[in-house]
N, C-alpha and C positions, 0 to 999 in steps of 0.2 A: 673552875672553868677548866675541861680537858681539854688538851692538845691533841687528842686521837676519842674520835666516839668508835665504838664497835656495835652496832643496830641491828638488833632481830626485826626489820620492816613490818607491819599492819599490811594485812592484804585483806580478806573479810574475815567476820568477829569466828573466834574456833579456829582459825588456819594453826595448822602445826607444819614447820617446817624440819623439825628433829629427828620425824621419824622417819621409817622405811618407804613408806610412801606423803608426798605432799599433796595436802587434800585436809578437807573439813573431815575429824575423826565420824564415822556412824556410831563411835561410840563417846561423840563429843570431851574426847580424851586431849588432853595439854600435855604435851612432852617436855622436860627440862632443855636447853640447850647447853649440852653435857662438852659439847667438842668447842663449839666457841665459848665457854666460859674456861675452857683448860687455854684455849689460845690467848684471851685474853689476861688470866693469869700469867701466862710466858709476858708480855707484852707489860704487865707490872714489873712483875719480876727483874726485867733487863731495864727498870729504871723510867720508864714512859708513864707519861700524865696521861691516863687512858681512865676512862667511865663503858661500862656496857649498859646497854638497857632495851631489856624487852619487851619488844614495843607490840610482837604479836601476841604475846600469854596474857596484854594488860587489852587486848582489843581497842588501841590505841587509832585515832581518826589522823590524819593527814595536818590536820591545826594544831596537834600534840606536838607530832614528829616539828614541823615548823617553828613552833615555840620552844622545844627545847636546842632545835640548831641555834636561832637566835638567841639564847640563851650561854650556851656553851663557845659559840662558834672555834671550832675544832678547824685545825689543820689537815687533818684527816677523818674521814669519813669510812667504813669497811663496814660489810652487810651481808648476809647470808643468803644468797638467792637459790630460788626453788625453780623447778621447769612450769609449771603452769602460770607462775606471779612473776616470769620473769620481767616482763614488760611495766607491771608494779613497782617491782624493785628498783630498775633502769629509773624510772620514775622519782626516786626517792633520791637515787644517785644525783639527777638533775638539780632535786630540789636541794640538796646540800650544796652543790657549785650556784645555785641563785641567793642563797640565801646566806651563807660565808665565804664562798670562795671555795671551797675545802676540795682536797684529793681525792679520788674515789676507789677504792678497791671493793672487787665483789669475790665472794669465797663459794664453795660447796661443790656438789656432785653435776650437776646442771652446765654452769659455765667450766668446770673442769673437760667435761666434756665437749662441750660448744663454744668454747671461747672467742672462734673469729666472728662467728652468728652475733655474740652477746655484744662485742666491740661494734659491731658495723650496725645492728639495731642501737646501740646506743647514742652516736652521733658525736661521740665527745661528751657524755654522759659520765662514762665508766673512763679510768685513765690506766685502771692494770687490773688482771685477772691474776688472783693465785692461786694455782694447779694445784689439786692433788692435797694432799698433807700439810696445813697453811702456818701453822704455828711460829716455825722460824722464819717463813716467808715473809710474813707481819713484819715480825718483829726487825729482822735486817731492812724494808722496807723503810718503816718508821725510825728507825735511828739513823738516816741518811745516807744508808747506802746507794751506790750507783746499781740501777734498776737494770743496765745490761749484764752486770757483775752478779745479780741477785740469782740464784737460782730457783725455776718453780714459777717466772713469771710469764704474760702474753700481755702486750702491750703494742702500740702502734710508736714508730719513731717520729723525728719532726718530719720525715719527707712522707710517711701514712704507711710507711712499711708495715707489715707484722714482724714482730719480735719473738721469738720462743725461746726463754735462756733455757738451760741446760736442769735437766733433774735432779732434784732436792733426793741424797740417801733419807731412808725412813729414819727416824727420831729413836732414839731408847728410851722407852716408855718410862724406863725408872727415873728418868731424867725429868719427867715434867711434873709442874704441880700439882696441886690440887686444885679443881675449878674455883672461878674466883666468886664464889655464892654470894659473896657479900653484896653483890650488884641486883639478886631477886630475892622475889618474899616466898617460901614454901606454898603458902597459901595459894598462890596465882595457878597452881597445876593439879588437875584433877582427873581421875582414871577411877571407875566403877568396880575396878578389878584389883585397886590398890589400897592398902590401909593409909587413911591419911592422917596427919600430911605424909607424905612419900619426898625422897631424894632420888637422884639417877646415881649411878657410876660406874666408871670403866675400869675394868679390871686389865684389860690389856687394851690392844689393837688387831687388827688384821685376820683373817679367816683363811684357813686352810682349804676351805670347800671349792667347788667351782660352779657352783648354780649360775645358772644362765640368765637368771634375773636379778641380781643382788647386785644395790650398786657400788657399795662401800669397800668391796674389795676389789671390785674390779677398777675403780676411778679411784680413791682416795690412799686407800691404804695397806694394801696389796693381800697377797695369799700365804703370805705367813704370821702365825699366828706370833704378835710379841707382847707377853705376859709380864706382870709387874710382878714384882717380890709380895709375895703374900703380904710381910710384914707392912709394906705401903699402902696394900691395898685394907686392912685392919686400921691402920691411924688412918686412913681418908674416912671409914666408917665411926669414930671419933674426934676427928674434924668436924665432919657433917652436925655430929650431936652435941658438940658444942656451939655451932652456930643456929640450931635448932632443937632446944632442948624435948620440943612436943614430938619429934621423929618418931613414926609410929612402925617404917619401913624402909630399907634400901630395896631400891632396883638393882641389880647387878645387869647394865646393858649390853655388855662385852657380847659379839655376836656368837663366841664359842667356848663361852666358861668352862662347859663340860666337857669340853675337848681332850682338857689337858688334865690328866688324872693326878698329876704330882701338885699342879698349880690348883686346883681344886682342895684338895687334902691340906696341902698349906694355909689356906684362907682359912679353912674348918678348923682346923687346930689353933690357928693365931684366935680366932673367936673364941673359942674354948678355955684357950689360957688365960684370956685377958676378961673368962666369963659376962662378954659382949652378949651372948645368947639371954643372959635374961633381963637383958636393956631393950633388944630393937630385934624385929624380925625381918628378913631378907627373902630376895626372891631373885630368881634369873633366867635369863634364855637357856633353855638346852636343847639339845640334840635328842631324838627319841633311840639313845644307844646306852644310856648310863646305867652300869652295872650296880644291882641291889647293893650291896655292901658300900659302894659309896654315896648311893642314895641314904640308906639310913645314918651316916655318917654326917652329912647334909641337914637332915632333919634334927639331928643332937643339936649340931649346932645351931640352929633356930632358923632353918630355911624354911620358909612357909610357901609358894606360888613355884609353880614351872610352867615358865610358858615355850611350847613346844610347836618348833614349825614341822608337823605334817605333811602340810602342802596338797599332795592328792592320795586320794584312794585307789589308786591303779598303780601298780607297779611300772608300766606303759609312759605314763606322766611322768614319775619321779626320774625315770631314766633319761626321759624327754630333755629334763630341766638341769641332769648331771647333779641330783640332792643327795646320791652316795647312800638313801637307806632303804630300808624294804620294809614292807608295811606287816611282816612277821615280826621280826625284832620291836616295830613300833606298836604293837598291840601288846607285845609281852612284855615292855618299859611300862606302858602306863598301867598296867594290871598289877604292877611290883611298885609303881608310884602311889597308884591310888592307896593298896594296901597298907601303905605306909601313912595315910591319911595328908597327903600333898595336896593343896587346892592347885588343878591344873586346867590351864587355857592352852584353847588348840588351836593353833594358825593352821586355815585351810585356803588354797586357792583354786579359780575355775578357769580354765583358758589355758593350757599347756599345750604347746605344738600338737597336733595330733586328739584334739580332746574333741568329745564326739557326748551328745545328749546321755549315754550309757555311760560313758567314762566321768563325765559330770556327776550322774545321778549317784555312783558310786561312791565318789568322796563326798556326796550329803550321807548318804548311806552308814562309811565308815565313821563320820564325825559322830553321829546318833550311836552307832557302837562302843562306842568308848568310855568310860567313867569320866567322861571329863566334866566340869564345873562349869567353863564358859568357853565359846570359840569365835571366831571371828571368820569371817568367807571374803576374799578379796578377787576382783578381777586379777589376772596377772599384770603388773606394771610394767609396759616393755620402756623404760626410761632411754633417753640417748646416752651412747655411751657403755651400754652394755651389750651383751652377746646376743641373745633376745631379740633387743632394738635391732640390730643389726641383721639378724635374720628374718625379722619377720618384713623389714622394709625391703629386703632385696627380693621378699616371695610376694610382693603387695597385700600381706596380711596387717599392715598398720594402717588404721583409720585417721590420725589426727592430722589435719594440716598446717596445724597453728598450736604453738605450746598451752595454750589456755584451754584446749581441746581437751586434754590430761585429767580434768573436772566437769560432772555435770555445773545442771543451774545452780541447782544448790549448791556449787563447789564441792563438792561429794568427788571421792573418787571414782570413774567412771571406764568400763571396758575401754581399751584402746585397741583392741587384736578383733578381727572379724573373719570367721574362715567360712569357705564353702559350705562346710557339713556341719559348722557350728557360728552360727552370725551375731555378733555384739549383743543387739538387743533381748537375745536368747541368752547367753549368757550371763547379763545384768537378770534375767526374771531368775534364773535359776540358784545366784547369787542369794536375791531374795528370800528365793522356796526354805534353801536351805538354812539360812537366819529364821525362819517361821516356824519352820519343823523343830528347831533345833533347840529353840528356848518354848515355843509354846508346847510341851508335850507334859501332862501331868505329873510325870515322874521327875521331868528336869525341873519344874516351877517347884516343886516339896523340895529337892535336894539345894538348891539354893536358898529358898528360905532357911531352909535347916542349919544352912552354914551363918547364920547372921547369929554375930556372940554379943551386940552391945548396940551403944546409940549410933558409934563411928559406924560400923556396921550397916545400921539402917539408913544412913546419910547415903554411902556410898553404893548401896544398892537404889535407893532411890533414883539418885544421878543416872546411875547404868540404864534404870527402869525408863526413867524421863526422856535418857537418848534416845534409847529403842524405842519407842513411840514416835517421838520425832522423827527419826530416819525412814521409818515406814509408813509414817502419816504423810511425810514429804513424797515418798514415792508412790502413794495412794494416788495423791492429788496430779502428779507426773502422768499417771496409766489415766486416768479421769481425763484429764486435759488431753491425751494424745487420743481417745477415744470422740470426745465431740472434733477435735482439727479434723478426722477421719469424718465425720458423718459431715462436715461443713466441706470436705473436699479439702483441705490443707496438706500441705505436704508436712511428714511429721520430722 
């Protein structure tokens, strides 16, 4: 029986809370709860009796969580909340109170942006919101510190007044323990683009970039890059291998891993020094400005895949979201990476401020022009607390009137912006058009088939194909229903 339970609560099957979008992934990806497992390890190392349960990854039901609460009877329950599932997450806080009388605390981007709304709609079910980087805030709370003297909290006092305690300084990431992966199984997490099984790793926190749509730097971890010592990064890879001997890949999820040359070189040389390049492949999030010589070193050290945020196919759209990149450099980088035989996954969006049919079309064409292995195309998700959310709300371009409207009827990400020159419906159609045009080209299908190297690759590719068909089939059903509704005179 743990005194503290940290829960990644269930919502709908295959719902992902720990990615950059809160939704059922179009690729039916399930990502590891890396940040909250680091926080769990912080509590464990402080001597707190703690258990973490990833109920979302296991597609638990309410009765499963209730049975867990009855069995553990924790004094505290902390949960990672998300924008579209906030009412669901509050309901699980209420269940914790009703079942075992636990005190409850919510963490994450949404509640950091909307603490007052969260507490108000919870109506007593949520005792505290931990704002921003929450690792040490939870520790101090669970150790019994006075909440009023604990930085980083939002709550109501005994008179019902809102209390926001002082800001907490950012953590020295070299002081953080490795994630408490002992509470998960690697097989719970799937991604058609990753070698299976895989694990995620954070080599730092924060991001210097000022992209208007990105939540983590604006709400959680700041605009200063904080990198871990390369020796610690590689120590963590060895730790992961000790826990999961069958591990095939480590995904370095750091937002801007490649932005600091010294950090990348240090990690690569440490991997080569320990000869881990012969034991494990690794992949990274990358900006499209990595120099060819650094790409060569990464390749030599065992880096397999680059996940690149290209975002848009026009310079105007890139500038309008303050991406700080240009198309010429991105094209040159991609050519260099492809020549070195990296697998390249491109991330694109439609719906930037000022987006038109022509500029959206340019993004699709740009994606098709690059030697990419896979892509994702999403609507710009204007989440609360971000610059683009504030702008869209002020201008009247933001559609949702309730947090659940950030998802469609299939609980997948839906476009939340609606422009006079490019309505929401057309943005959604262009996203599907882009995905079909990219993946259904004979050249692209041959490229993907040629990348299969064994049974494991066959399994993950089949997962990706099944997910693509599932997503496209669901949208086709929606389009068919919309046509029937129009014929019957129903409002769409």
